[in-house]
C-alpha positions in Angstrom: -5.8 10.9 10.8 -8.9 12.2 12.5 -11.3 14.8 11.4 -12.1 17.2 14.3 -14.8 19.2 12.5 -15.9 20.1 9.0 -12.7 22.3 8.4 -10.0 20.9 10.6 -8.3 17.5 10.8 -5.1 16.1 12.3 -2.8 13.3 11.1 0.3 11.5 12.2 2.6 9.4 9.9 5.7 7.4 9.8 7.8 7.0 6.6 10.8 4.7 6.1 12.8 5.6 3.0 14.9 2.4 3.2 18.6 2.4 2.4 20.1 4.4 -0.4 23.5 3.3 -1.7 26.1 5.2 -3.8 29.6 4.1 -4.9 31.8 6.8 -6.3 35.4 7.4 -7.4 37.3 10.4 -6.1 39.4 12.2 -8.6 43.0 12.7 -7.6 45.1 15.2 -9.5 48.5 13.9 -10.6 47.7 10.2 -9.8 47.6 7.6 -12.6 44.0 6.9 -13.7 44.2 3.2 -12.6 44.8 4.3 -9.0 41.6 6.1 -8.0 40.1 5.4 -4.6 36.5 4.0 -4.4 34.1 5.0 -1.7 30.8 3.4 -0.7 28.2 5.4 1.1 24.9 4.2 2.6 22.2 6.4 4.0 19.0 5.3 5.7 16.3 7.9 6.4 13.1 7.6 8.4 10.6 10.4 9.3 7.9 10.8 11.9 5.5 13.7 11.6 2.3 15.2 12.9 0.2 17.8 11.1 -2.9 19.8 11.1 -4.9 20.3 7.9 -7.3 23.2 7.4 -9.9 22.7 4.6 -12.1 25.4 3.1 -14.9 24.8 0.6 -14.7 27.1 -2.5 -17.4 25.4 -4.6 -20.1 22.9 -3.8 -17.8 19.9 -4.5 -14.2 21.4 -4.3 -12.2 22.2 -1.1 -8.8 23.8 -0.8 -6.4 22.4 1.9 -3.6 24.0 3.8 -1.2 21.9 6.0 1.3 22.7 8.7 3.2 20.1 10.7 6.3 19.1 12.6 8.6 16.4 11.5 11.6 14.5 12.9 14.1 12.9 10.5 16.5 10.2 11.6 19.5 9.8 9.3 21.9 6.8 9.6 24.9 7.3 7.4 27.8 4.9 6.7 30.9 5.7 4.6 33.5 3.1 3.7 36.5 3.6 1.4 39.9 5.0 1.2 38.9 8.7 0.8 41.6 10.9 -0.6 44.9 9.2 -1.6 46.9 8.5 1.5 44.0 8.8 4.0 41.7 6.0 5.2 38.0 6.8 5.5 35.5 4.8 7.5 32.7 6.4 9.5 29.2 6.0 10.7 26.9 8.5 12.1 23.3 8.9 13.4 21.9 12.4 13.0 18.5 13.9 13.4 16.8 16.9 12.0 13.5 18.4 13.1 11.3 21.3 12.3 8.1 22.7 10.8 6.8 21.9 7.3 4.0 23.2 5.1 1.8 21.9 2.4 -1.2 22.6 0.2 -3.8 20.6 -1.7 -7.4 20.1 -2.8 -10.3 17.8 -2.4 -12.9 16.9 -4.9 -16.2 15.4 -3.7 -17.2 12.9 -6.4 -20.6 12.3 -4.8 -22.2 12.9 -1.4 -20.0 10.5 0.7 -17.0 9.9 -1.5 -14.0 12.3 -1.8 -10.6 12.3 -3.6 -7.9 14.3 -1.9 -4.6 15.6 -3.4 -1.9 16.9 -1.0 1.7 18.1 -1.4 4.0 18.9 1.4 7.7 20.1 1.6 10.1 19.5 4.5 13.6 20.9 4.3 16.0 20.4 7.2 19.7 20.6 7.0 20.8 18.4 4.1 17.4 16.7 3.8 14.8 18.0 1.4 11.6 15.9 0.8 8.6 16.7 -1.3 5.7 14.4 -0.6 2.7 14.1 -2.9 -0.2 11.9 -2.0 -3.6 11.0 -3.3 -6.2 9.7 -0.8 -9.7 8.4 -1.1 -12.2 9.2 1.7 -15.5 7.4 2.2 -17.9 8.8 4.8 -20.4 6.5 6.6 
């Protein structure tokens, strides 16, 4: 990130959420319990975002922060299994979701040139909903 002036800063970030795996059994009415199809699903998500943070001093050592940004999610999804009884299921797909997100936080100035920042942001696009919470330490020169 880069601080433009006392109240305004910009930041860019990249997050890789790695692979998430899930194996599940589909229930099939009227089929013996030993014959239930298994499915395996893998989802890999990454996010690129840019944001602007406005900071306003409310006390001599406390600042409130408001954040607005734009994010792009890339979702790579793979499903393997038999699906419903009698149907084969195998598929891959690459999707993307994009849009605005918002956040809020606070900064506490421990002493003249050292600050602790807390920031929460929420991004909800399609089937993806992320809540990010971060703590940052800032040392001025």
